[in-house]
N, C-alpha and C positions, 0 to 999 in steps of 0.2 A: 545298850552298845551306843547309841547317840551320846550319852553323857560322858563317855570315855575320852572323846576327842579333847576336850578342854584339859583334862588331866594329863594327856600325853603331851600337848603343847606346853603346859606349865612346866612338866618334868624336863622337856628338852631345853626351855629357856633357862632352868635352874642349872642343868649341866653345863651349858654354854657360859653362864655367869661365873660358875665355878672355875671353869678352865680360863676365863679371862683374868680372874683374880689371881689365881696360881701363877700364871704366865707373867703378870704384871709385877708380882712380888719377885719372882726369879730373876726378871730382867733388870729390875731396880737394884737387886743385890749384885748382878753379875755387871753392872755397868763399871764398877771400880776395876775388877781384873781384866775388863775388856781394854782398858785404857793402857794396859802394859803389854797388849800384844804386839809382837813386832812386825813391822811392815804395815800397820794399819794407817791408812791416810785419813786426814781430817776431811770432814765433809766438803770443804771448798776445793780439794784436790781433785775430787771427781769431776771429769769434763762433763759438759752438756752434750746435747744429741749430736751436734756437728762432729764428723770426723775430722782430725787435725793431721797435718803432716808429720807431727812429732809422735803420733800413736801407730806403732807398728801393725796392729791388727784392726785399724779403723775401718777398712772395707768389709772385713769378715763380721765385725761387731754390728755394723749397719745392716748388712744383708740379714743376720740373724734376727736383729730387732724388728725388721720388717716383716719377715717370714713368719715370726712366732708372735707378733703383735705385742711386744713388751718394750719397755723403754731401754734404750741402749745403755743408759746409766746403771741399770740393775746388772747387765752383763759385765760392764767394766768393773763395778764394785765387787761383785763375786770373783771375777778373775784376779783382781788385786789381792783380796783376802786370802783365797785359795792357794794361789801359786806364786804370787808376786809377780804375775804376767810372765812366767818361765814356761816355755812350751814343752820342756823336757822334765818338768817336775814330776816327782813320784813320791806318794806319801808312804808311810810305814805300813799302812793297811792296804796299799796297793792302788789307790786313785791316781790316775794319770792325767797328764796335759794341763793345759791352761785352766780349765774349768774343773779339774780333779774329779773325774768321773771314775766310778768303780767299774771293774771289768764286767760284771753281770748287767749293770745298767747300761753300759756302753754297748753290749751285745744287743740288748732290747731297742735301744735307740737307734742303733746303726740299721737294723733290720727295719724298723718302722719308718725311717725317714732316708733310706736309700743312701747311707753314707759309706765312705771307703773303709777299707780294713785296718787303716792306721789310727789309733786312738790318740796319737800325738800330733797329728796333721792339725795345725792351727785352725783351718778353715771348719773341717767337720767336728774338731773338738768343741770349738765355740758354738756351732749349730746344735750339737748335741746338748751341751749345757744350757742353751737358751731354750730348747724345746723342753727340757726336764724342768726348768724353772717354771715355764708356762703351765705345764701339766700339774706341777705341785701347787702353783697359784690357784688354778681351777677348783682344785680339791679342798685345800686348806685355807685359802686366802692369807692376808698378812696379820700377824708376822709367823703364822705357823709354817708356810712354805718354806721360809728360811731355815727354820729348825729341821724340817723334813729333808731339806737339801743336805744338811750337815750330818744329821744323825741317822737318816734313812726314815722313810714313811712309817715302817712298823714301830721304831722306837718313838717316833713323834706320837703315833695313835696311842701307845701305851701310855705315854705321859698325858695326852688329852683326856683318855678315859680313866685316868687315876690309878693305872696299875704300877707304875715306877716313874722316878724322876728322870729329867733330862741329864746327860752328862754336863758337868761344868764346862767343858770345852765348847758345848753347843750353846749354853746360855750366854757365854762370853761372845761366841760367834754372831749371835742374832743381835746382841747389844751392840757390837762394833759395825755391823752392816745396816741397821736401821738409819743412823743419821746419814749415811752415804745414798741410801735408796730413797728414803722418805723426805730428807731434809733439803733436796734440791729443788726448792719451789720456782726458780727462776726458769727451769727447764721446761716445766709443766708437761711432763712426759706422759703419753697416751697409752692405755691398755686397749687393744683393739680387738675385735672378734674377728678370727681368721677361719678360712676353710681349710679342710684337709688336716686338722688337728685332731688326733685320736682322742675319743672321749676316755676319761680316766678310768670309768668303770669297765671299759673293755681292754685297756692296756695290761699287758702281761706283769708290768712291774707291781700292779696293785691287785689283780684278780685274786691271787692267793690269800690276800688278807680280807676279802669280803665273804659274809655269810648272810643268812637271812636275818639273823638276830642282829647282828651289827648293823645291817643297812637299815633295819626297823628303828633301832635306837639312835642312829646317827645318820640321818638322811644327807645325801649328797647336796650341797648348796646349789641353788638355782640361780643362774647368772643371765641377766638380760643386758641389752645394749645400753641401759640407762644406769646401771650399777656403777658405783665409784670405788676406787681404792680408798678414798676418805672414809666411806661408810664402813669398810672391813677394818681399816686401822682403827677408827673410834671404837668399833665394836670390840675388837681383841685386844687393844693396848691404849686405852683412853688417856690412861696417866702418863704416858711418854710421848706418843707419836703426835706431832702436829697435824691439824686438820687441813686438807687441801680440797678444793671442790673442782667438779667438772673434768675429771681425769680419765673417765671411761667413754670412749666414742667408738662408733662402728665404722668398719671399713666400707667403702663403696665397692660395687661389685668390680670395678677396675682396678682396686687396690689390694685385692685378695691374692694371697701367695699363689705362685704358679705351682 
């Protein structure tokens, strides 16, 4: 039994290496289609962390970024790609509001974070989307959390585990968002540890996907206050994403969300 541990570690590293290689190839192929997406903004069009008078949802975005410890630039980028910043947007699949949240996902997030009953409310829709982005990032890191936001956790895990491919629209979605999320070096956005965030292993959105075999083969990533997005990006998408340093900081006790 003591000799089995190195084999398990090597197997896990091999699985992650295969996932990185496939994701990199898919995104490289998907970069060209992504350029044709309507409404996609160039990287310079994404505002930095400070809210501006010309941004209608600046207050909500800033609140959500602070509460869930993610860069405001992430929220703005997802909101622009998902709904073109239209509060009344509804997709063909039923996703609603600025952050295009599916009904079942909205119900779970609403209950977990004490939100209102209106999925179109800009304040609560942005809070829900930010919470979901943080939960997905905690589980999948970058760029997997973007694919899971678009295609759903189950579909992304199927791709990660080699069971089926990602939809072309998801590949294009991730390729379009990465420059907006990772390319804004001047903002130096920080990912902060926050209190009151539901662990992904306990969240109803994810519980149904877990069993003992899956957990054994794909252990949850361990996050500490010294982790950086740069490490995750370099690990998962080294061929595309630029490296940035020092992006992960811990909140002081006075900065934790109320």
